[in-house]
N, C-alpha and C positions, 0 to 999 in steps of 0.2 A: 943481830938477826937482819938479813938482808932486806932493803928497801924493796915495797910493794911494785911489781912490774907492771905498768902501767897496760891498761885494756885497751887495746887499738883496734880499730874495724880494719879488717881486711880491703885489700884492694878492690874495686868495684866489680862485681862479678861479671860485667858485661865487659870489661878489658880483655880483647884478643878475641871475643866471640859474642855472637847475636843473642842478646839479653831473651831468657825464656821464662814466661810469667803464666803460672799457673791460677785461673780463677774458678773456684767452686761457684755452680750455677751461673754460666754466662749471660744466662738470657733474665736473671732476676733484675730486679732494678737497681742494686749497686753493680752487678757484673756489668749488665749491659752499659751504663756509664762509663765505668772503670777502663772495660775494654776500649770502649771508642775513644775516649781521651787518652789512654797509652799509645792508642795507633798513631789519633791526629796529633799529637803534639810531641812525638819523637824527633829528635834531631836528625838530619838528612845522614842516611847511613847509618841509623841507630833504631830503624825500626824492629821491634820487639816482636817473636813469636809469641803470640797468645793459645793458650790451649785451657780446656777445663771441660767439666760437665755442662748437663742442661736440666732443667727441671722439664721441659717437653722437648722430645727430641723433632720436632719438626720447628722450633724457633731456633734455628743455629744463626747467630749475628754474620752479616756479611764479612765482619775483619776478623773472625774465628778462624787462627789455623789449623788447630788440631781438637778435636772434640773426642771423647772418652766416655763412654755409657758409664750412669753412675751406679749399675751393678756387676761391672766388670772389675773386681778386686785388683786381678793382677796387672791389667790394665791403669787403671787410678795408680797404684805402687810403682809403676813404671813413668808414668807422667811426673810423679811426683819427685822422686828422685833424679829425673832428667831436668827439673825446672830450678830458676834462679831465685825465682819471687814465689810464692804461696801466697794466697789469698782468701780467706773462708770469713762467711756473714755469721757471726757465732749466734745472733738473735735467731737466725732461722735453720741454721745448721749444727748445733752444738757438739752431736755426738759425731757426726762427719768430720770436723774439727778436731775431736779426739783421735780420733780413728789415724788421721792423717799426721796429727802430731808425734803418735807412737810409732808411726813408719819413719818418719824422719829421725828421731831418737833412736832405734834401733838398729839403725845403718849403722854397718861397720866400714869407717872411712878406710881405719887404717888395712884393711883388706882388700881395700879399692882404691890403691893411690893413685890410679891413673883420672879419677872421677878429682878434680878439682874445682867442682862445681860450690862454690859457697853461697848457702841458701839463707834467704828470708822468710820467716812466714808471719805472716800479718791477720790477725784475728780482727775483724770491724764488728763491735758490737754498739748498743743502746742504750739509749736513756733509762730502758727497764731495769737496767743493773743499779738505777741510782733512784727509784720511784719510791724508795721509803724516805729518800731524804725531801721530798717536796713538801713545802710548807705551806699552812693555811691562809689564806686571805684575810685580811684584814677588814672587820665591819666599818662602812661608809660614817663619816661625820654627820650627826642628824637624819639619821635614818635614811642617808645617801647610797649610793651603791658599793659596793667592796671594793677594794684595792688590792693588788699584789703585794704592798708593803715593802718595808727596806728588806730585802732579800740578802742572808748569806751569798758570798761568793764561791763556788766549788772549782776547784782544779784538780789536777792530777795528785796533790798532796794530799786531798781527802780522798784516796782512792780506798784507803785503809778503812775509811767509816762509812762507803757505800752500803747500800740497803736495798736489796733487789725488791722486785714486785714478787707477790708469794708464790705466782706461779713461773718464776723465773729465776729463783735460785741456783738451777742447775748451769744459768749462763753466766754466772759468777764464779761458779766451781770451774767453767772451764777456762773463763780468762785470766784466773788464778794458775791454772796449769800451765796455761800457754808463756805467760811472765815468769814463773817462777822453774819449771822445769824446761823449758824450752831454751832457757839461755844455758843450760850445763855446758853444751858444746858451742862454745861462743868462737870456737878457732873455726868451725865449718856451719854452724847453726845460730842465726839469730832471731828471737822471737819479740814481738811486738802485739800491743793491744790498743786501739783505737777507738776511743769512745765517742759516737757522733751524736751531734744534736738533731732534732728532727729534721729528716732531711727531705728537702723539695725542690721543684726543678726538673725538667724533661719530661718524662713522662709521668711523673709524680707516683709518690708510694703512698703514705699515711693520708695525704690530701688528695689523694685522687675520686675520691666518692664526690666530694665537694665539687672539682673540678667538671665532673662528667655532668653532675645533675645541673650545674649550672649551663654549661655547655648545652644540654640537650634541653633544657627549661622544663623540665620535669618538676622541679623545686624552684620557683621564681621567688621563693624567699629563704634563703639558705638558715639552717638551725645553727646555733652555738651553744656548744655543752657548757649547762650553767651561766653564770654571769660573764664569764668571757673576758672577766679581769687579770684571771693568770697568764704569766709570762712562763713561755718555754725555751728553752736554748734552741736555734736551730741551725742549717749550713745548707747550701745549696749542694745538690750529690755531685757536682763537678767540681765543686772546692773537696768535697770530701775524697773524690777518686784523686785530685790532685795532692793531697796531704799524703793519701795511702803511699800514693809511687814516690811521693819525696822522700817518706821513710825508708822505702824501699830501694832508693837511690844511694842517700845518706848514711843509713844504717847507723843512727848514734849510736854511740856507746855511753853518754851521759845518761838516759834515761831509756825507759822500754813500754812507756804507757804515752799515753798523748788524749787528751781532752781536745775536740775539734768543733769549735762552734763559731758562728759569725757575731759580729758586732750589735746586728740588731736585736732590740729589747722591745719588740711590738708584743700586744697582749694577743690570744687567742683571737678575742673578738675583732681586733683591728685586723688580724689576718683574715678571717672569714668575710669581714666587711670589705676587705680589698679584693678578693675573690669575685664577688657578688657584683662590686661596681663595675666592674673590667666586662664579666662574661653575664651579668644580668642587671637589675635595675639599681644594685645597692641594696635593697629591702633584706635586712636579716631579722632572725628572731631568738629568743633565749629559750631552751627547752632542759625539762631535768633528764636526768641518766636514762630513764625508762624511754623516754620518748627519743631519744638520740639511738640508743642502742635498736632500736626499731626501725630509725633512718638508715642506720647502717646495715641491718641484715635485708633490708630492701635492695641496698646497694652492693650485697652480696661483699661487704669487707669484714674482715677480721674485727671482733669487737676490741680486741687489746688495743686496736689503736688507740679507742675511746681512753684507755689510761694513759696516754703520752698526751692527746690535748688536754688533759685535765690536770697535768702537772703544774706546780707554780715553783719556779728555782730560776737560779742564776748562775751561770757557768761561764770560766774563762779559758779561753786558750792560750794559755800557759807557755807551750813551747812553737807558740807561731815562729817566731823570728827565726830558732833554730831550723825551721822548715822552709824558710823562705816567703810567710804569709805574715810580715808584720801587719800593721795597720794602712802603713803607707804604699804597700806593695802593690804592682800592678799584676801580681799573681791572682789574686781574687777575681773571683767571676761576680760575686755577690756579696762582697764583704759587709755592706752596710745592712744587710737584712732583705727579708722577704718582701715586707711593706714597700719598701724605697725601691725596690726593683720589679712590681708585679707587672709592670706592661711588659717586660723582655718575658719574665718568667709565664705569662701567659701564652705569647709566642711558641716558646720553646714548646710549651704544653701541646697546641696545636699541630706543633711540626713532628714530635716524637709519637703522639698520638695518630697521626694521619688524618686531623681532622680541622685542616684548613680550610677555611672557607671558601666555596665556589660561586664566584661572582660572573655571571656572564650575561650578554646580549647580543640578540638575534637582531638583526637589521637587514633590510633589502625593500625591493618593490613591492607594491601590493601582490598578494595571492603567492609571495615567496615560501611564506611561513607554513602554508598548508599544502598538506601532500596526499591526494585522493587515494583509496585502497579499495580492495574488493569489499572491504566492510565497512568503509565509512571515508572517514578522514582523519589522518594524523596532523597534528598542529606542533611542530617541530619545538617550539621554545617550551608550549604546557607539556608534551611527554618526556622533554629533558629535565623539568622542573620535577616529576612524578620518579623518573627513575634515580635522579641524583638526590633525591630528598631536600630539595631545597625550594626558597621560595618563589613560587611565581607572583609578579607582581604586576594586578589588573587594575588599571586606573578605576573603573566603574566600580569596583570592591571596596578600592580606597577612600571613594567618596562616602560610603557607605558607613565603613569603619571608623572611619574620622568625625561624621558627622555625630555616632552615638558614643564618641568617646568623652569622657568627663573634662571640665574646663581645668583650666592650668591651675586654677587655685587648690583645686581636687586632686591635684597630680596628673593630668590631663595635658590637653593642647585647647589655645580658645581659636585654633583652626575649625573647629566644626561649628562652632557660631557662625565664623563668617562664610562656611560653605553652605550652612541652611539660610544663611540671607542671599547669598549670590544665586541659590537655586529654586526660590520660593517661587518664582511665576513658571509654569509648565512651559517645557521644553527650552529653558533656560541651561545655557552652557556653563561649565566651570570655569572660569577666569585662567588663561594659561599660567601665570604666578603663582594661582594655587595649586595648580596640578604640581608643579614642579616642587611647592613646599610639601605636598603631600607626600612625594616620592622621596622629598630628601629626609623628612621625619621618619617613612617607614623603613629607608634604609639604615638607618641610624638604632633600630629597634632591635634587642640582645637577638631574636632568632636569625634575622640578616647579618648581623656583625660575626653571629656563630656559624650558622650552616652555608649563609650567602644569599644569594638571589639570582631571580632571571628576569632581564627585562625583554619587553617583546616591542620591538618596534617602537621604541619610545627611549630618548627624544629624537624629534625628527628633523631638528636642524641643528646648523653649527652653534647658533647663537645661543638654544635653548640647551644644548650639554653644555656652553660654557657657563654657564646659571646654574645648571644641576650639580655638575661634578667638580670635584676640585682638580683644575687643570693649569696648566700654562697655556696662557694666551700670546699672541704674537699681536703687539700693538702696530697700528698702521705706521707707515713711514712719517718720519718725523714725530712722533709721540713717544711720549714715555710709557713705560709700563704702570698699569695702575698700582697703586700703593693700599694696600690692604689693613685696612686699621679696624679693629673691634671697637663697636662705640659702647659705650656703658650702659647697661639695662638698668633704669628704674628699679628699684627694688618693689618684689610685687606683681611686674611685670615680667611676661612671656619673652624668654629670649629668643632672636631669631635661628632659624635650622644651621646646621653647621651645610657644608657642602658635601656632598655624597662622595664616597671612595669611587675610583673609575672599576669597571669592570675589568678581570685579571683577564677576558676572552672577549674578543666582540666577532661573531659570526656576521660576514658580510655575504649575503645570499644573492646569489645573481641568475639572473635568466633573460632570455629574449622578450621583446614585448609579444611577440607571435605567439610564442608557447604559451604566455600567462594568458592571452586570451583566449587562447584554445582549451586551456585548464577551467578560465570561470564559465566558459561555454557550455562546458560537460556539467557544470553544476544544475544548471537550468536556472531561469530568470527569477523565481521565489528566492532560492537559496542565496544566489548571489546577493538579491536586495538583503537579505537578511546579515550576510557577512560585511554590507556595506560594498560590494561591488558590481554594482550596476554601470554600465559602461560609463556613464557621466562622471562618477564616482572612480572609478578605475583611473581614468583619462588623468583626472585632478589628482588624483595620490603619486601614479606615475610622474607627472610633470614636477610634482612637487619636491619628488625622490632625485630627481635628474638634476633639479634646482640647488636641493641642499648639498650635491656632490658634485658640481660643477667646476671646471679647473677655474685659476685667478685668469687674468687677461693676458699672461705671459703662456699661459696654456700647462702651466705645472699644477699638478692634484692640489687643491686646496678646501674641500667640502669635508663634509661631517666625518665619512670614512678618513679622511686625510688625518683628521684631529685625533682621533685614537692613536695611529701610527706616532703620531709626532709626541705622544704622552706615554712613552715606554718607561721613562725615568718615575714618571708620578702612579706607576702600577698598572698602566694598560698592558701585560707583556705581550699579547698577540692578537692580530688580526688574521683570522683564517677566511678566506674566501672559499664558498660552495656553491658550484653549480648546481640547480635544485632540478634540472630536467634531467639528472640520474637516476635511477632505482632508487625507491626509499631506501633500502637495506644499505646503499653505498653511503647514501647522507650521513644517514645515522653511523654507520661506522665511523665515519670522517670525522663526526665531532666526537664520540668517544676516543677516538687516537688523539685527538687534539684535547683534551682535558685528563686522560687517565683513568682509572679508576675513581667508584665514587668516594667521597670524604667524608665516612662516617663512623660509628661504630658497630656498623654490620653493613661494610660496603656490597658484601655478595646479595644484600637482601632483593634488590630491584631485579638481579640477574634470575635469582630463585623464582621469583614471582613470575617474571617474563617466560621462562623456560615452563614452568606450571600452567601458564595461562596457555601457552602453545600446546601442551601435552592436553588439556582441557578442551579446547578448540578444536584439535583434532581428533579427539574421541567424540565430542559433539556431532563432527562431520561424519565421520563413519557412522556413527550410531544412526544417523539421520539417511544416510546412504543405503545403511540396513535395512531401515525401517521400510523407505521406499523400495527396494529390492523386494522384500518380503510381502509388501501390498502390491508390487507386481506381479510376483510369483503367484497370489493366492488370485489376483484376477486373472491371470493366465489358466488358470488351475480352473477357476469357476467357468470361464470361458469354456474350456475343454471338455468338462463337464456336461453344461448344454449342449453342446454341441453333440455329444456323445448320446445325449436321450434326443435329442432332435434327429439323428442317423436312427437309432434304434424305433423311434415311432415312426418314420417313413415306411411306408408299403414295401413289401419287395418287390 
């Protein structure tokens, strides 16, 4: 009997031609990241062609080269047969994956010898195929909380023992079909199944509802399903994408299945706590299945997600070395797991979802931030905060907020008691150092960290800004830079506030003194006084602004605005000068162009409301004009009738 011929992988499909990757659901969670990773991490000169179908035709990713309509059967067939690598998400699209496999198997390569494409089909599946292998929690000792217990480690060697969730048995059938039937034509087609741990990162998938409600602040206390002691295998979605691409590139012959998980072994309670700590105040609560499903219903998340969050199992990436993902490999994005990398994961979430905070400061001479209109006045900073749905920081409002806050011992701050004492006498002003502390503590609150903030002409001096913000300070000649040391805080004593992050954008408002005086005069004495803009107050504030921005002895810029310009590396990305004697529309458009679209879950909300208000105002004006015209017409008709009566009563 002749020796069995060794099963060798054919040469890479990309040899001599550009690799073409077909991704079903380019705009899905995995598809979106997979295409992005494939494009960004391709070697020079090896940029792949990426094609595929979309869930929503409006959501074509910028990197996608070709899109095929999901209902175009002939177009899909052509795209599949023209591709080198085909990727399907078996959890969301088992039927579509089966159809694609049949097309690839039925294709007669012998009748098409000119087609030298050597194809790889990869089905990416989920923990739902293993849900029946979840182990029960172990009761705690002496009535203590339950624990995950000593878990059996599952690998690809246990694939035949996997037990699916009852609603996902079809998923297992497709997995088996891909592995067993797909590899019949090993010379032209190789097929693989990758079982993914609970995917996280980028725009978030199963965990998105927890991120979203934390960012919005709708749930300041995050729910944990059950005790939260269970452990769920996880993997960063970019690592998952990397594993898929590594399988496609290496096309291993020794195996056709992969379990892709990271090394993190945190409990679900740890995961939720980490999200809450970075995006909220760190508070969590344990809830039962019914309450958690109600939460998911409110967040419009599929209830099946709660099944994955309730699993208790341990898995090992036993093919990691063969695919370039050994423990010490730099290929990993998040090899040590979710909790250890939570800060970077939150930053990814903000960028991928377009919810990066908007941090803005409006600064200029007195009256530059106020723009008179026919209907009253527009205050640029307040108007911006309303349009972009960010927090407007008002010092008088902060005083009342912190006075009402509970003491530090009860989860608040002792600043409130000091404020009450400092302002006990009528007319007493809040000391400058307390104002700075108030703003620092406010800007560290979740709403300001998540959505951002708008500061309005505060701080007013370079010295105050250096105290308030985390900036690089330039020591005087001959002096060494100050060393920042964190003093130990005695137990039970409130730690000092952290320095606030710099605004990303500073709008430096400019105008000539003569123009500002005319603007104030148009207000009238009473209204000017209400805004702190009497002639005496204006001159004092204008002089203070000039002093705060005066050049140094050599005539070089050295004031407050220059401090922001010097701290680009610390986060102040731009200082935008705006001359406010221009029309209001010009000023507002320049502000919008400098920032871009609002960064929230409904970025067009402010525009819709603005347009709706403009239409409502127009309708009111038109209705008022119509009413006045009707009254004038009625009065004119009455005059004519009376004149007619008088004319008729006159004797001939």
